[in-house]
C-alpha positions in Angstrom: 0.0 0.0 0.0 1.3 3.4 -0.9 1.1 6.5 1.3 -1.5 7.9 -1.1 -3.8 4.9 -0.6 -3.3 5.0 3.1 -4.2 8.7 3.2 -7.3 8.2 1.0 -8.5 5.5 3.4 -7.8 7.9 6.3 -9.8 10.7 4.6 -12.7 8.3 4.1 -12.7 7.1 7.7 -12.3 10.6 9.2 -15.1 11.9 6.9 -17.3 9.0 8.0 -16.6 9.6 11.6 -17.6 13.3 11.2 -20.8 12.3 9.5 -21.6 9.9 12.3 -21.0 12.6 14.8 -23.4 14.9 13.0 -25.9 12.0 12.4 -25.7 12.9 8.7 -26.1 9.3 7.3 -29.0 7.0 7.0 -29.3 3.2 7.6 -28.6 2.3 4.0 -25.4 4.4 3.9 -24.3 2.9 7.3 -24.7 -0.6 5.9 -22.6 0.4 2.9 -20.1 2.0 5.2 -19.7 -1.2 7.2 -18.7 -3.1 4.1 -16.2 -0.4 3.1 -14.8 -0.3 6.6 -14.2 -4.1 6.6 -12.4 -3.7 3.3 -10.4 -0.8 4.5 -9.4 -2.6 7.8 -8.3 -5.6 5.7 -6.1 -3.4 3.5 -4.7 -1.6 6.6 -3.8 -4.9 8.3 -2.1 -6.2 5.2 -0.1 -2.9 4.8 0.8 -3.1 8.5 2.4 -6.5 7.9 4.1 -5.5 4.7 5.6 -2.3 6.1 6.4 -3.5 9.6 9.7 -1.7 9.6 8.3 1.8 8.7 7.3 3.2 12.1 5.8 6.4 10.7 3.6 4.5 8.2 2.5 2.0 10.9 1.6 5.0 13.1 -0.7 6.3 10.5 -2.2 2.9 9.9 -2.7 2.3 13.6 -4.5 5.6 14.0 -6.8 5.1 11.0 -7.5 1.6 12.2 -8.5 2.9 15.6 -10.9 5.4 14.1 -12.3 2.8 11.7 -13.1 0.5 14.6 -14.8 3.4 16.4 -16.9 4.1 13.4 -17.8 0.4 13.0 -18.9 0.2 16.7 -21.0 3.4 16.3 -22.7 2.1 13.2 -23.5 -1.3 14.7 -25.0 0.4 17.7 -27.2 2.6 15.6 -28.3 -0.2 13.3 -29.3 -2.3 16.3 -31.4 0.4 17.8 
């Protein structure tokens, strides 16, 4: 994974987190977001393994993964309500 790809995933996750904070997405979009988050987390985990020696890159990946998990939890809670 390149820096550009990691940054694009980060932008998506942070935008999603903001939309969730603002209650700006409906159930259909949340279900789609869950699928995209799963894909993003898989890509991040793969990149973490490939670039284990790059501490700065791993720091970005870890931060984005944390936010992705937060989004996933928030979506699951809202869909269950």
